[in-house]
N, C-alpha and C positions, 0 to 999 in steps of 0.2 A: 754529352752527345754520343752515347754508345750505339753500336750496331744492334738492331733489334731482331734480326733473323736473316735467313738465307733467301735470296730472291731467285736467281737463275744463273746459269752459265751459258756461254755462247760459243758455238763452233762455226767457223767460216770455211767455205770450200766452194768449188765449182758445182754446177747444178747436178751433175751425175753423182758426185760424191754426197751432196746434200740428200738426194733421193735414197741413196744406199744407207746413209746415217738415219734418215727418217724411218725407213723400213726396219732397220736393226733395232732402234730404240722402241719402236712400237711392237714389232713382232717378237723380239727376243727379250728385251728388258721389261716390257709391259707398260711403257708410257702411253699416253693417249694424245692423238693429234687434235688440236683445238684451235680456238679463236686466236687470230693474229691481227693486229690493227693494220690498216692499209698503208704500209710504208712504201716509199718509192722503190725500195729494193725487194727482191724475191726472198722468201724464206718460209720457215715453219716454226710454230711454237708447240712444244710437247709438254704435256701435263702429267703430274702425279697428283691425283685427286683434283682439287680446285686450283692448284698452283702450277703456273707455267714455269717449269724448272729448267728446261733446255730450249734455248733459242738456236735455230739453225739459220744462218744468213749466207746468201750467195756472195761469193767473193767476185769482184769485178775482174776483167781480163788484165788489168794493170797491177793487180795485187798478186803477191807471191802465193802460190798454191803449195801448201805443205803436204808432202807425201809421207811424212813421219812426224813423230812428236819430237819437238826440239825445244829446249828451254827447261823450265822447272816444273811444268805441269806433269803430274804422275797419273792421277785418276780422279774420278768422281764416284761418290758412294751414295747408294740408295738403301733405305730400309725396305725389307721385303718379308715374305712369309712363304711357307711350303718349300723348305730346303730340298727335300727329296724330289719334289716335283720339278723344281728349277734345275737340279742336276740332270734329271732325265730329259728335260726340255733342251738344255745345252748339248747334252750328248746326242740327242736325236738330230740336232742341227749341225753336228760335227764341230762345235765350238770348243776349243781347248780351254780348260779352266783349272785353277788351283784353289784348293780349299784351305782355309785358315781358321784359327780359333783364338779369341782374345780371352786370356785367363782372367780370373777374378770377376769380370763383368759377364762372362759366359755368353759371348756373342760369336756365332759362326759366320764365316765370310766365304764368298766365292769371288775370285778375281779372273777377269778375262779382258780381251781387247775388242774395241769396236772396229768397223771396217777401215777407219782412218788411222788406227794404231793407238787411240786414246785408251787409257785404262778405265775399267769399270769394276766397281766393287759392290756386291750386294751383301747386306747384313741381315742376319736372322737371329731371333731370340734363342737363348741357350738350349731350351728343351728340344729344339728342332734338330740339333746335331747329334743326337744320341741314337 
């Protein structure tokens, strides 16, 4: 009974933070807002291709609202392309990022934070970093 793949991750926050996260992951990261079943709670599903990879769910008033990352979560990573274009895109929006490289597999990485302080990593095939 092995795991067969990645489904999604979920971020919970108040409505204003959800809207900021939605805008960030659509406008900055490049995910697409898509279908979400009619749950009792408010939220968004964001897609990479045909997969809803990020679920944004409204936290109720009785739930603790995180203003920073606490615990063991560090970041989420997405495969991407056009490293120079993404760097220019982040620079134009004033988003600080760090560039990394994975030797032997020749993958270039960009690391930055979303509006709630969660880490985001974008991975690019090796030839893009030259």
